[in-house]
PAROKE-362037 format. One line per field, with one value per residue (C-alpha): residue number from 0; x negated, y negated, z negated. Coordinates in nm, 3 decimals. Each point is the difference from the previous one (the first is absolute). Example, Ala and Ser with C-alpha at 12.3 -4.5 7.8 and 13.67 -1.06 7.14 Angstrom:
2
num 0_1
east -1.230_-0.137
north 0.450_-0.344
up -0.780_0.066
This chain:
502
num 0_1_2_3_4_5_6_7_8_9_10_11_12_13_14_15_16_17_18_19_20_21_22_23_24_25_26_27_28_29_30_31_32_33_34_35_36_37_38_39_40_41_42_43_44_45_46_47_48_49_50_51_52_53_54_55_56_57_58_59_60_61_62_63_64_65_66_67_68_69_70_71_72_73_74_75_76_77_78_79_80_81_82_83_84_85_86_87_88_89_90_91_92_93_94_95_96_97_98_99_100_101_102_103_104_105_106_107_108_109_110_111_112_113_114_115_116_117_118_119_120_121_122_123_124_125_126_127_128_129_130_131_132_133_134_135_136_137_138_139_140_141_142_143_144_145_146_147_148_149_150_151_152_153_154_155_156_157_158_159_160_161_162_163_164_165_166_167_168_169_170_171_172_173_174_175_176_177_178_179_180_181_182_183_184_185_186_187_188_189_190_191_192_193_194_195_196_197_198_199_200_201_202_203_204_205_206_207_208_209_210_211_212_213_214_215_216_217_218_219_220_221_222_223_224_225_226_227_228_229_230_231_232_233_234_235_236_237_238_239_240_241_242_243_244_245_246_247_248_249_250_251_252_253_254_255_256_257_258_259_260_261_262_263_264_265_266_267_268_269_270_271_272_273_274_275_276_277_278_279_280_281_282_283_284_285_286_287_288_289_290_291_292_293_294_295_296_297_298_299_300_301_302_303_304_305_306_307_308_309_310_311_312_313_314_315_316_317_318_319_320_321_322_323_324_325_326_327_328_329_330_331_332_333_334_335_336_337_338_339_340_341_342_343_344_345_346_347_348_349_350_351_352_353_354_355_356_357_358_359_360_361_362_363_364_365_366_367_368_369_370_371_372_373_374_375_376_377_378_379_380_381_382_383_384_385_386_387_388_389_390_391_392_393_394_395_396_397_398_399_400_401_402_403_404_405_406_407_408_409_410_411_412_413_414_415_416_417_418_419_420_421_422_423_424_425_426_427_428_429_430_431_432_433_434_435_436_437_438_439_440_441_442_443_444_445_446_447_448_449_450_451_452_453_454_455_456_457_458_459_460_461_462_463_464_465_466_467_468_469_470_471_472_473_474_475_476_477_478_479_480_481_482_483_484_485_486_487_488_489_490_491_492_493_494_495_496_497_498_499_500_501
east 4.922_-0.112_-0.249_0.326_0.161_-0.291_-0.076_0.411_-0.052_-0.327_0.229_0.272_-0.216_-0.239_0.342_0.119_-0.351_0.018_0.360_-0.066_-0.344_0.254_0.267_-0.332_-0.119_0.356_0.001_-0.382_-0.064_0.271_-0.256_-0.293_0.059_0.138_-0.316_-0.228_0.218_-0.054_-0.331_-0.018_0.147_-0.233_-0.287_0.074_0.111_-0.328_-0.195_0.225_-0.057_-0.390_-0.043_-0.166_0.292_0.247_-0.232_0.212_0.340_0.314_0.200_0.277_0.158_0.343_0.102_0.377_0.180_0.343_0.180_-0.105_-0.088_-0.306_-0.351_-0.226_-0.322_-0.060_-0.273_0.026_0.382_0.138_-0.244_0.168_-0.160_0.073_0.200_-0.036_0.224_0.095_0.239_0.211_0.091_0.187_0.163_0.106_0.127_0.183_0.169_0.089_0.161_0.168_0.144_0.021_-0.190_0.275_0.024_-0.043_-0.083_0.260_-0.104_0.323_0.042_0.246_0.110_0.134_0.262_0.191_0.034_0.189_0.013_0.130_-0.311_-0.231_-0.128_-0.096_0.069_-0.251_-0.306_-0.113_-0.133_-0.238_0.084_-0.262_0.049_-0.369_-0.057_-0.329_0.024_0.101_-0.213_-0.228_-0.289_0.025_0.361_-0.068_0.063_-0.262_0.236_0.213_-0.112_0.314_-0.011_0.250_0.092_0.027_0.257_0.176_-0.012_0.135_0.316_0.061_0.016_0.221_0.270_0.004_-0.212_-0.153_-0.089_-0.107_0.023_-0.207_-0.285_-0.128_-0.044_-0.222_0.156_-0.246_0.168_0.090_-0.345_-0.229_-0.173_-0.317_-0.070_-0.336_-0.040_-0.179_-0.276_-0.096_-0.353_-0.038_-0.246_0.292_0.261_-0.061_-0.073_0.245_-0.027_0.146_0.283_0.294_0.324_0.262_0.387_-0.049_-0.337_-0.090_-0.278_-0.117_-0.086_-0.364_-0.132_-0.335_-0.289_-0.222_-0.383_-0.264_-0.331_-0.371_-0.326_-0.047_0.004_0.172_0.361_0.271_0.275_0.374_0.152_0.348_0.261_0.344_0.277_0.028_0.200_-0.008_-0.148_-0.293_-0.394_-0.285_-0.392_-0.254_-0.323_-0.044_-0.346_-0.138_-0.165_-0.025_0.188_0.371_0.269_-0.089_0.205_0.261_0.284_0.042_0.395_0.301_0.351_0.182_-0.325_-0.100_-0.327_-0.204_-0.401_-0.197_-0.346_-0.231_-0.140_0.095_-0.242_-0.190_0.073_0.343_0.332_0.333_-0.078_0.299_0.038_0.348_0.136_0.302_0.306_0.026_0.378_0.161_0.365_-0.048_-0.226_0.270_0.249_-0.278_-0.025_0.379_0.065_-0.236_0.170_0.365_-0.132_-0.197_0.353_0.111_0.203_-0.039_-0.120_0.015_-0.101_-0.347_-0.112_0.037_-0.088_0.257_-0.276_-0.010_0.359_0.044_-0.324_0.084_0.407_-0.006_0.357_0.309_0.008_0.293_0.232_-0.199_0.180_-0.200_-0.080_-0.172_-0.197_-0.329_-0.116_-0.375_-0.085_0.056_-0.209_-0.167_-0.126_-0.117_-0.167_-0.175_-0.191_-0.035_-0.206_-0.167_-0.116_0.002_0.205_-0.016_0.300_0.255_-0.118_0.086_0.336_0.118_-0.093_0.144_0.296_0.089_-0.013_0.215_0.276_-0.004_0.037_0.084_-0.357_-0.351_-0.291_-0.330_0.059_0.345_-0.118_-0.304_0.235_0.270_-0.299_-0.144_0.339_0.085_-0.330_0.058_0.366_-0.133_-0.162_-0.354_-0.201_-0.113_-0.236_-0.290_0.223_0.011_0.115_-0.047_0.126_0.128_-0.262_-0.337_-0.201_0.005_-0.305_0.247_0.169_-0.119_0.136_-0.123_-0.083_0.269_0.272_-0.058_0.020_0.312_0.115_-0.075_0.169_0.350_-0.009_-0.057_0.312_0.183_0.301_-0.232_-0.352_-0.023_0.034_-0.265_-0.258_-0.004_-0.105_-0.317_-0.337_-0.063_-0.381_-0.187_0.315_0.152_-0.062_-0.266_-0.045_-0.047_-0.411_-0.001_-0.010_-0.029_-0.115_0.138_0.328_0.128_-0.003_0.364_0.086_-0.039_0.242_-0.145_0.026_-0.332_-0.084_-0.272_-0.127_-0.382_-0.100_0.317_0.085_0.241_0.254_0.298_0.244_0.073_-0.181_0.074_-0.269_-0.051_0.317_0.220_0.068_-0.024_-0.165_0.020_-0.309_-0.171_-0.303_-0.142_-0.341_-0.101_-0.344_-0.179_-0.364_-0.009_0.156_0.358_-0.059_-0.258_0.274_0.224_-0.196_-0.049_0.372_0.058_-0.190_0.222_0.309_-0.155_-0.009_0.298_0.142_-0.196
north -9.780_-0.033_0.294_0.205_-0.112_0.094_0.350_0.034_-0.109_0.244_0.289_-0.047_-0.022_0.290_0.201_-0.124_0.095_0.359_0.073_-0.150_0.254_0.298_-0.050_-0.008_0.322_0.176_-0.051_0.078_0.267_0.282_-0.095_0.035_0.327_0.097_-0.083_0.158_0.324_-0.052_-0.038_0.367_0.087_-0.197_0.148_0.325_-0.068_-0.156_0.296_0.249_-0.186_0.007_0.358_0.190_0.280_-0.277_-0.135_0.154_0.022_-0.183_-0.051_-0.200_-0.106_-0.227_-0.101_-0.129_-0.088_0.238_-0.285_-0.286_0.045_-0.111_0.132_-0.061_0.145_0.175_0.148_0.086_0.004_-0.006_0.239_0.431_0.266_0.363_0.011_0.410_0.085_-0.362_0.079_0.160_-0.336_-0.116_0.329_0.113_-0.369_-0.077_0.356_-0.096_-0.262_0.138_0.353_-0.116_0.153_0.274_0.142_0.424_0.152_0.279_0.362_0.239_0.348_0.087_0.327_0.021_0.288_0.147_0.117_0.338_-0.071_0.347_0.160_-0.260_-0.036_-0.307_0.061_-0.243_-0.211_-0.177_-0.332_-0.254_-0.323_-0.288_-0.300_-0.156_0.107_0.058_0.121_0.324_0.218_-0.239_0.037_-0.392_0.104_0.389_0.058_0.224_0.195_0.059_0.344_0.006_-0.191_-0.218_0.244_0.273_-0.212_-0.067_0.401_0.039_-0.254_0.216_0.307_-0.165_-0.064_0.372_0.024_0.318_0.022_-0.270_0.153_-0.262_-0.152_-0.351_-0.295_-0.324_-0.322_-0.300_-0.174_-0.349_-0.065_-0.022_0.337_-0.213_0.041_-0.144_-0.391_-0.004_-0.242_0.242_0.170_0.394_-0.006_-0.100_0.224_0.337_-0.115_-0.023_-0.385_0.025_0.218_-0.102_-0.128_0.236_-0.057_0.346_-0.007_0.232_0.034_-0.330_0.156_0.136_0.336_0.080_0.255_0.129_0.034_0.204_-0.157_0.133_-0.159_-0.310_0.015_0.343_-0.012_-0.039_0.302_-0.031_0.205_-0.077_-0.267_-0.100_0.018_-0.142_0.064_0.377_-0.055_-0.199_0.102_-0.211_0.037_-0.070_-0.161_-0.176_0.033_-0.043_-0.346_-0.305_-0.098_-0.102_0.122_-0.104_0.264_-0.079_0.225_-0.099_0.119_-0.188_-0.022_0.348_0.194_0.321_-0.096_-0.138_-0.069_-0.060_-0.179_-0.161_0.063_0.069_0.044_0.284_0.283_-0.067_0.257_-0.090_-0.354_-0.155_-0.174_-0.136_-0.032_-0.098_0.269_-0.042_0.070_-0.138_0.068_0.365_0.070_-0.138_0.281_0.262_-0.079_-0.007_0.358_0.168_-0.172_0.150_0.355_-0.009_-0.108_0.301_-0.154_0.230_-0.237_0.150_-0.226_-0.218_-0.344_-0.299_-0.352_-0.241_-0.153_0.332_0.079_-0.353_0.029_0.343_-0.023_0.333_-0.062_-0.202_-0.275_0.142_-0.191_0.033_0.006_-0.109_0.246_-0.273_-0.335_-0.004_-0.371_-0.102_-0.240_-0.345_-0.254_-0.178_0.321_0.078_-0.323_0.009_0.302_-0.124_-0.290_0.149_0.318_-0.161_0.256_-0.023_0.225_-0.176_-0.324_0.102_0.182_-0.274_-0.208_0.268_-0.021_-0.387_0.093_0.264_-0.204_-0.242_0.172_0.361_0.103_-0.029_-0.107_-0.201_-0.259_-0.114_0.042_-0.248_-0.264_0.046_-0.046_-0.313_-0.174_0.089_-0.259_-0.220_-0.082_-0.065_-0.276_0.182_-0.102_0.328_-0.103_0.179_0.311_0.311_0.265_0.366_0.232_-0.029_0.131_-0.186_0.310_-0.130_-0.260_-0.173_-0.143_-0.396_-0.234_-0.353_-0.035_-0.304_0.235_0.258_-0.236_-0.187_0.360_0.046_-0.365_0.146_0.288_-0.181_-0.149_0.322_0.153_0.335_-0.191_0.199_0.317_-0.108_-0.162_0.279_0.228_-0.135_0.095_-0.153_-0.095_0.214_0.220_0.176_0.128_-0.134_-0.292_0.227_-0.067_-0.377_-0.354_0.203_-0.240_-0.316_-0.224_0.230_0.314_0.119_-0.311_0.032_0.172_0.079_0.265_0.109_0.089_0.195_0.176_-0.030_-0.347_-0.131_-0.105_-0.203_-0.127_-0.163_-0.072_-0.171_-0.155_-0.228_-0.280_-0.107_-0.222_0.262_-0.109_0.289_-0.064_0.224_0.091_0.178_0.143_0.152_0.091_0.182_0.169_-0.099_0.209_0.162_0.303_0.001_-0.014_-0.300_-0.196_0.112_-0.182_-0.314_-0.060_0.092_-0.350_-0.175_0.165_-0.110_-0.338_-0.053_0.039_-0.230
up -2.929_0.340_-0.056_-0.086_0.279_0.238_-0.141_0.077_0.352_0.055_-0.147_0.188_0.356_-0.113_-0.012_0.313_0.178_-0.175_0.130_0.328_0.003_-0.150_0.258_0.244_-0.093_0.003_0.364_0.080_-0.237_0.250_0.278_-0.207_-0.142_0.357_0.141_-0.243_0.081_0.378_-0.058_-0.134_0.303_0.224_-0.157_0.053_0.368_0.056_-0.155_0.223_0.289_-0.033_-0.070_0.279_-0.025_0.108_0.337_0.245_-0.227_-0.004_-0.334_-0.132_-0.344_-0.039_-0.342_-0.051_-0.313_-0.004_-0.069_0.260_0.380_-0.035_0.038_-0.259_0.141_0.339_0.196_0.360_-0.058_0.343_0.137_0.093_-0.173_-0.076_-0.295_-0.073_-0.293_-0.093_0.301_-0.229_-0.183_0.315_0.030_-0.322_-0.088_0.303_-0.095_-0.337_0.118_0.304_-0.153_-0.435_-0.252_-0.052_0.329_0.066_0.263_0.078_0.165_0.105_-0.012_0.276_0.224_0.310_0.130_-0.296_-0.376_-0.093_-0.386_-0.039_0.129_-0.093_0.359_0.205_0.355_0.127_-0.107_-0.295_0.065_-0.203_0.132_-0.101_-0.064_-0.055_-0.349_-0.021_-0.368_0.047_-0.280_0.058_-0.225_-0.170_-0.109_-0.124_-0.365_-0.148_-0.162_0.332_0.170_0.220_0.319_0.161_0.294_-0.345_-0.145_0.335_0.075_-0.342_0.108_0.293_-0.196_-0.218_0.239_0.029_0.333_0.062_0.365_0.261_0.357_0.139_-0.123_-0.137_0.191_-0.134_0.164_-0.044_0.295_-0.162_0.083_0.319_0.040_0.057_-0.345_-0.052_0.145_0.347_-0.130_-0.261_0.118_0.049_-0.312_-0.281_0.170_-0.103_-0.375_-0.269_0.000_0.365_-0.058_0.243_-0.120_0.103_-0.068_-0.198_-0.203_-0.284_-0.226_0.104_0.325_-0.135_-0.034_-0.130_0.055_-0.247_0.056_-0.124_0.052_-0.068_0.043_0.170_0.393_-0.022_0.162_-0.266_0.009_-0.009_-0.262_-0.002_0.138_-0.122_0.135_0.387_0.312_0.129_0.308_-0.158_0.027_-0.070_0.111_-0.285_0.107_-0.365_-0.118_-0.362_-0.029_-0.209_-0.307_0.095_0.212_0.347_0.238_0.228_0.166_0.359_0.112_0.176_-0.095_0.084_0.091_-0.147_0.058_-0.242_-0.048_-0.350_0.042_-0.220_-0.349_-0.336_-0.321_-0.044_-0.224_-0.083_-0.073_0.126_0.146_0.140_0.310_0.109_0.352_0.133_0.140_0.389_-0.032_-0.291_0.129_0.074_-0.308_-0.263_0.253_-0.081_-0.350_-0.067_0.171_-0.215_-0.314_0.124_0.054_-0.351_-0.137_0.133_0.290_0.325_0.295_0.339_0.226_-0.032_0.018_0.241_-0.019_0.169_0.190_0.170_0.032_0.168_0.257_0.092_-0.033_-0.175_-0.101_0.036_-0.329_-0.182_-0.297_-0.312_-0.333_-0.293_-0.323_-0.248_0.038_-0.175_-0.155_-0.005_-0.291_-0.014_0.280_-0.274_-0.138_0.333_0.082_-0.356_0.116_0.345_-0.125_-0.307_0.202_0.360_0.136_0.361_0.073_-0.202_0.122_0.359_-0.070_-0.181_0.320_0.229_-0.231_0.062_0.378_-0.072_-0.199_0.290_0.269_-0.071_0.118_-0.207_0.144_-0.016_0.248_-0.119_-0.378_0.015_0.209_-0.291_-0.246_0.169_0.096_-0.388_-0.123_0.291_-0.109_-0.312_0.101_-0.007_0.269_0.163_0.319_0.002_-0.154_0.212_-0.162_0.120_-0.285_-0.336_-0.214_0.177_0.144_0.340_0.066_0.258_-0.317_-0.058_-0.270_-0.116_-0.356_-0.003_0.163_-0.279_-0.285_0.167_-0.013_-0.378_-0.064_0.151_-0.194_-0.313_0.033_0.109_-0.213_0.046_-0.130_-0.336_0.189_0.232_-0.232_-0.194_0.291_0.014_-0.128_-0.328_0.004_-0.287_-0.079_0.306_0.343_0.236_-0.209_-0.328_-0.027_0.121_-0.185_-0.330_-0.308_0.211_-0.016_0.278_-0.144_-0.098_0.179_0.392_0.208_0.320_0.307_0.121_0.312_0.172_0.335_0.186_-0.016_-0.139_-0.365_-0.143_-0.320_0.024_-0.319_-0.313_-0.311_-0.280_-0.050_-0.377_0.008_0.073_0.365_0.257_0.274_0.343_0.202_0.290_0.037_0.302_0.143_0.336_0.136_-0.307_0.022_-0.351_-0.175_-0.086_-0.368_0.042_0.192_-0.272_-0.258_0.230_0.014_-0.346_-0.122_0.214_-0.149_-0.310_0.117_0.111_-0.378_-0.114
């Protein structure tokens, strides 16, 4: 009897001890797992810090859960760094929240003077009133089977209204934005190239043109064989040499300047090798192309082409009342932002930033646009100390941000009603955009969504990833002034991205 009671007592005591141990493990285990997770990040942090390529570099990382305002891992997260194109996270996130995913830009076709419907004559001028739409005839939205340009379709609408003659000319009006179409902090080496296209209130064909080269043996001068449509007064000096294996040719040209110069190298023995530049006067370029489209449609245009900039600055004519003929609507903002982040289109980001300014004050400009975006995040509770914004796309090296600030922005967007549009706009590891070749074969593949950024000696990533528990983590990872190739730095940071997922 005593033996049985002793055995029962022993079993009860053992059960209580096991139960207490289980409860203790319940509380300890998550912290153990958390510690092990941080261990991987710490190991990668130590490796990067001891890397000789980082001897004079500065880098930073911050990781936060989307649903909890706490930092789960950080290194140098309060240090301001150049974000490059990860700056687009700040611009596109704010724009989606402020304008809504269904917002559309408007371009209006108007005329002044009078319209004689019997004779089919407009006794006046046709105006293209830009609304800041960066997508007019954009190659990113062009359908392969659509051979007619948007301007041809507009000309067909004029003809359908019975218009046969225009006694005046065609005016391009992009005056809703500042005529300082490139931010003050952009460098000379960027502005003439396609990625440095200025944000006009009236854009056309991505404000981009293409120069086609034939190159011979290494060391010889490459020859221009063709140039796509450009401003009528455009001319270019060619000093490009056949050399190397990559496109290392640069176009130099200021906004509103007719003179451009090309220097650098392209690979030898190429036929119709393409180098893209930025249109110097987008407002006038669109008007020039519209006049050609109207003439192709069989309508007589007696006058020439002018920009609203020329009219305003030179006081060429009094401003007469204008009558609306029709309105063109852009694709929805979510589809524009999808391409802005996926393809990292600087022009789209700059037009969006300027439009935020126009919507507030009736005149779009970079300075007010950056203030609006900064105030938006500040009002959402983001710590914007150490955040200095000088454009909307990240091309200015004067832009700086901390990884903590950028991660907080991502947390705010995770709670925004437009989050899905924002999340789906980011490249996916191993699948799309600049992340297409990254993290393949890891848990980050088809999981990690992030905006990448790159310029000379600056690279970074900012976005979201789901850990193995299915929890969404927000992160920012930036590195500046490293001493290795861009590809090598990309692989070094890739190891940290994979560690975040783990």
